[in-house]
N, C-alpha and C positions, 0 to 999 in steps of 0.2 A: 758270021754267027749272029743270030737274032735272039735276044733274050727278053722274056717278060719278067720284069723286076716287080715283085709283089711284096708290099710292106704295109703295115697297119696305118702308118703316118708317113708323110714325106714333106720335103721343103715346100713352102717356107716354114712349116712347123719345125721347131728346134728340139733336138734331143740326140742322145748318143746313138740309138738305133737308126734314126733318121739320117744322121751325119754319115754313119758307116755305109748305109745303103746308097746314099747319094754319091759319096766320094769314090766308092768302089765302082759304081756305075760309070762315072766320068772317066776313071782310069781305064776301064774296059773299052769305052768308046774311043778315047784318045790314043791309047797305047796298043790295044789289041784289035782295033777296027771293028768292034762289035756294034750292032744296032740295038739300042735299049728302048723298051717301051715300059712305062711305069703304070702299075695298078695299085691304088691306095684308097683310103677312105676320104670322104669329103669332110674335113674337120672345120671348115669355115662357113658352110651354108648347107641348105637342104638341096636334095636332088643331085643328079649326076652331072658333072661338068668335065670338059676336056680342055686342058691348057698345056703350056710348055714350061719347063724349067731347064735351064742350061741347054736349050735347043732340043730337049727330049720331050716326046709326047707323054702326057700324064693323064690317065683316066682316074677321076676322083668319084668313087661310087657313093651313092646315098647311104647314110647311116640311119638306121631306124631308131636306135637308142644307144646309150653308153652305160656300162657297168664299171665303176672305178675309172680307169684310163682305157678301157677296152671298147672300141666301136663295134657295133653288132648289127647285122642285117641278114636274116636267113635266106634272102634272095641272092646273095653274092655269088654262090656257085653258078647260078643261071647267067648272071651278068658276065662273069669271068669266062664262062664257056663261049658266050657270044663274042667277047673280045678276042679270044683265042682263034676262033674261026676267021675273024677279020684280019688279025695280025700274023697268024701262022708262025709262032716262035719255035725255034729249035730246042730251046731249053727254058726252064723256069728257075729264077733265083728268088726264093721265098725267104722271108724274115719272120722270126718268132722270138720270144714266146708270148707276146701280146696275142691272146687267142683270137679265133674266128677268121681273120683274113688268111692266115697260112692254112687253116683247116678248109676254108672255102676253095682255095686253089687246089688243094689235094683232092677234093671231090670233083673238081672240074677238069683236071689236067689230062685225063685219058692216058694215052701212051707217051705224052711229052715228059721227058725226064725232069725231075725236080732236084735241085740242090737247096737244102734247107739250112739257113744260117741261124744258129741259136745264140741268143744274146744274154742269157741270164743263168746263173748257177742255181737259182731257186726262184720259185714263184711266190714264196712266202714273204709277207710284209709285216713288220712289227706293228702292233697296236691296231690291227684290222682283222678282227675275228671273222666277220662275215666274208670278207674277201678271201681269207685263208681257207675257210670251209669250201668255198666255190673252187679255189685253186686246187685243193686236194681232189675234188671230184673231177675236175678237168684233166688232171694228170692221166687218168685212165683213158679218156677219149684221145688225148694227145698222142698216145702210142700208135694210133692209126695213121696220124700224119707222119710220125717218125718212120713207120713201116713203108709208107708211100714214097719217101725220099730215096733217091739213088745214093746220095751221100749227105751226111750231116756235117756242117761246118761250124765248129765251136770257136768262139772268139777268144778263148784262152784254154790252156791246158787244164786249168782248174775246172772249167765247165765240162770238158770231156770226161774228167774223172768222176763227175756226178752221174754219168750215164751207166746203164747196165753194161756188163762185159760184151754182150751181144751188140748193143748199140755202138760201143766204142770201136768195134771192128770196122764199121763203115763211117767213122768220124775222122775228119781232118781238121787241124787247127789252122784257121786263118784269122789272125788277131786284128784288133783295131789298128789304125794307121794314121800317118800324116804324109804329106808330100815332101819329097827330098828338098825341094826349094824352100820349104818353110822351116827347115832346121837351121837355125842361125845362132851366131854367137852374140853375147851381150856383156856389158860391164855389170858386175854384181852391185846392187844398191846396198846401202847400210840401213840399220834401223829395224823397227818391228812393224813392217807393212805387209799385212797378210791379205790373201785374196781367196774368196770362195766363188766358184762358178757352178751354177746348177739351177734346176727348176725350183720355184717356190710354191708349186702347187701342193695342196694338201695330200694328194696321192703320192707325193715324193717326200713325205716327212722322213722316210728312211735315209735320206741324204745326210741327216744329222745336223742340220744347220742350227737347230735350237741348242744343241750341245756345244757347238762352236761358239755361239754367242755367249753361252754360260762361261766357257773357258776364257773369253775376252774379259768378262766381268771379274773373274778370278785373277787374271793377269793384271788388270788395272789395280785391283785391291792390294796385290802383293808387290808389284813392280812400278806402279805409278801410271800416269795417264799417257806416257809416250808410246802409244800403240794404236794401230789403225787396222780395222777389218773392212775391206771393200767387198760388198756383196753384189755380184753380177747375176742377174736373173730376175724373173718375175713369175707371178702366179697367184692362185687363190688364197694362199696362206701368208702373203706378204704383210698384210695388216697385223697378223698375229705375231710375226717376227718383229715388226716395228714396235708393237706393244711390249714385247719382251725386252727390247733394247731400252725403251722408256722406263720400264719397271726397274731395271738394273742400273739406271742412271748413267749409261755409257753412250749417250747420243753423240758425243764428240769423237768417240772412238769407232763408231760403226756407221758406214755410209752405204746406202742403197743406190745403185746406179742403173737398175733395170737390166733387161736383156740387151746385150751389145754384140756387135760383130765388126769385122773389118778393122779399120784403124783404131777405133775406140777400144776394142777388145785387146788388140796388140799393145796399146798404150798401158792398159791396166796390168797386163802380164809383165811388161817391161819394168813397171814401177814396183812390182811385188818382191819383197824379200823371200817369200815362200807362198806356194799355193797350199791350201788345206782341203783335203778330201777325207771326210770323216763319216762314212756310211755306218748305219747301225745294223745292216743285214748284208748277206752275200748277194743281194738282188742284182747289183751292178757287176757284171762279169769282167769288164775291162773298162773302167771309167775313161771316157774320152778326154776329160780334163787332164789326166796324167800325161798323156801324149802331147797335148797342147802346151803344157808347162815344160816338159822335157825338151821339146823341139826348140823352145825359146830360152833354154838353160835357166829355168826357174826351179829351184829346189822344191820338193814336194814333201809335206808332212801328211801322213795317211794312217788311217785306222788299220790295225793288223787283224783284219776280218775277211772271211771269204777268200777270194782270189788274190787280194792285194799283197800278202806276204810272198806269194810266188812271183809277183811282178816287181817288187822293190827289194833290193839288198840293203838292209838297214846300215846306215852310216857309210855306205859305199856309193850308192846312187840315189839315195833318198832317206827319209826318216820315218820309221814306224813307231806307232804309239798304241797302247792298249785301247780297245774300243769301249764305248759306254762309260768313259771316265774323263769328264771335263777337266778335273784337276791334273790328270796325267797329260792331257792335251795342252793345258796351260804351261806345264813344265817343258814340254817339247817345243812349244812356241818360243819360250824364253831361251832355251838352249840354242835354237837356230838363230834367233836374233842376236845372241851374244857371241856366236861363232865368228871367227875371222872371215874376212872377205875371201881370202885364199882357200879356206876350208870349204866354204859354200860353193866357190867357183869349181873346185875339184869334184864335188858331189854333182853339180849341175853338168859338168863336162862329161862325166861318166854316164849320166842318164842320156845325154844327147847322143853319145857314141852308140849306146845300146839301141836307141831309137833308129839311128841311121842304118845299123846293121840288121835289124829285125822287124821294124815296124813302119814300113813305107807302103803307100798305095801302089807304087811302081812294082814292088816285089809281089804284093798280094794279087794284083791283076794278072801277072804272069802265071802265078801258081793256080789261080782259079781258071784261067784259060786252058791250061794244061789238063786240069781235072775235068773240065767240061768235055774236052775232046775224048777223054777216057770213057765217060759215061755214055756219050753219044755213039761211039764206035761200036 
């Protein structure tokens, strides 16, 4: 089986959608003997380039301009049609809802079947009126891309439930994942050492980092300075977050370590009492960081918003807290930090077990390979 994997961005660019597309592609190559060819936007320079990632050919198409986090070039359907004539894929694995790239391949695909993976429960972003107006207008056009897909792959049951009943009939849930080998045990640390992992770009303000920082300020004011928030990530709003930390006077309690991977990322996860995921919208349909934490038996404190309450069983395999409420988050942080090591270990072990049973790339690759055979037959 040869697949054209089409995604708005791809490694080395970091993000949840990018990680999903890359890891599932690797699993299909290694475990199902597929040949994968990637088509994506060129996020690093102008013009079209061809390179390799993980031994896979990657076509990086020229971007004319960007709107918010969306790369755009009206000529992409022509470029993709040319690539398809050259590569002759049996199937297309397309990723959305970052617009334009998935729409371009829908226009170029001809009779080649498309499996469209949808990564967000909503396109709306808090605090961005212009973007939300465009997003609402785009939803009408997006229906054409939905219609062109043989199957829609939702990354969570919550995402599937946002579709119309007609769309749900051809939707299959293939969630985010981790590798079986990355699900490991650890000794639970003590103390109030919290970790945030995510983009610090202004377009990702909905990740809620400003509210997490505010919660740390409240924590220090009520419980003293024995608290640490490690912020892993980088982006255009980093200086704004650093200024917020300075204004609150919590420079000793908040550390920015930039974007990390490999051993450095593993070390930060191993040292964390808990990971905090506190989005302000349902935009993130299945946060990758949840699985990264669960696989390493790091308890998760998360906002009860969008899909997250369907992913976490409160006080059984994680901790849910009211969204948009830094004071409530502060209380949850203190509750977790004050909990016994045994209690947190039980929470983390339950999350790791759910991950092993339901959220591995090995399982997802087998499911997708079977689905592909159905639509091609």
